[in-house]
DONUVO-301082 format. One record per residue (C-alpha): residue in three letters; x negated, y negated, z. Coordinates in steps of 0.05 Angstrom, whole numbers, plus 32768, in hexadecimal, padded with zeros to 4 digits. Layout:
residues N
{r "Ala" {X Y Z}}
...
END
This chain:
residues 38
{r "Met" {8004 8002 7FFF}}
{r "Lys" {7FE7 7FBE 7FED}}
{r "Val" {7FF0 7F7D 8013}}
{r "Pro" {7FED 7F3A 7FF1}}
{r "Glu" {7FAA 7F17 8010}}
{r "Ser" {7FD2 7ED6 8017}}
{r "Lys" {7FF9 7EFA 8048}}
{r "Val" {7FC2 7F1A 8072}}
{r "Asp" {7F8C 7EF9 809E}}
{r "Leu" {7F5E 7F30 80A0}}
{r "Ser" {7F1E 7F35 808A}}
{r "Gly" {7F0C 7F73 8052}}
{r "Ser" {7EE4 7F91 808A}}
{r "Ala" {7F1B 7F94 80BB}}
{r "Lys" {7F49 7FB1 808A}}
{r "Arg" {7F19 7FE3 8076}}
{r "Glu" {7F14 7FF4 80C2}}
{r "Ser" {7F64 7FF0 80D6}}
{r "Ile" {7F68 8029 8096}}
{r "Asn" {7F32 8052 80AD}}
{r "Val" {7F4A 8056 80F3}}
{r "Asn" {7F8B 8062 80D0}}
{r "Lys" {7F7C 809B 80A4}}
{r "Lys" {7F5A 80BA 80E7}}
{r "Gly" {7F9F 80BD 8105}}
{r "Arg" {7F97 808E 813B}}
{r "Ile" {7FCE 805C 814D}}
{r "Ile" {7FBB 8011 813C}}
{r "Ser" {7FDC 7FE9 8171}}
{r "Asp" {7FC6 7FA4 8156}}
{r "Pro" {8007 7F83 8136}}
{r "Ala" {7FD6 7F63 8102}}
{r "Phe" {7FCA 7FB1 80EB}}
{r "Asn" {800F 7FC6 80E4}}
{r "His" {8011 7FC0 8097}}
{r "Tyr" {7FDB 7FF1 8096}}
{r "Asn" {7FFB 802A 80BD}}
{r "Leu" {8035 8031 808D}}
END
């Protein structure tokens, strides 16, 4: 799922990290990462 850059205030590394954690099956509690947990 792609999210428009203009609607996300995260650095590229933060996005990659959130996706990596999500792939490991862990829950990301930070609301800023919610769109990457879909």
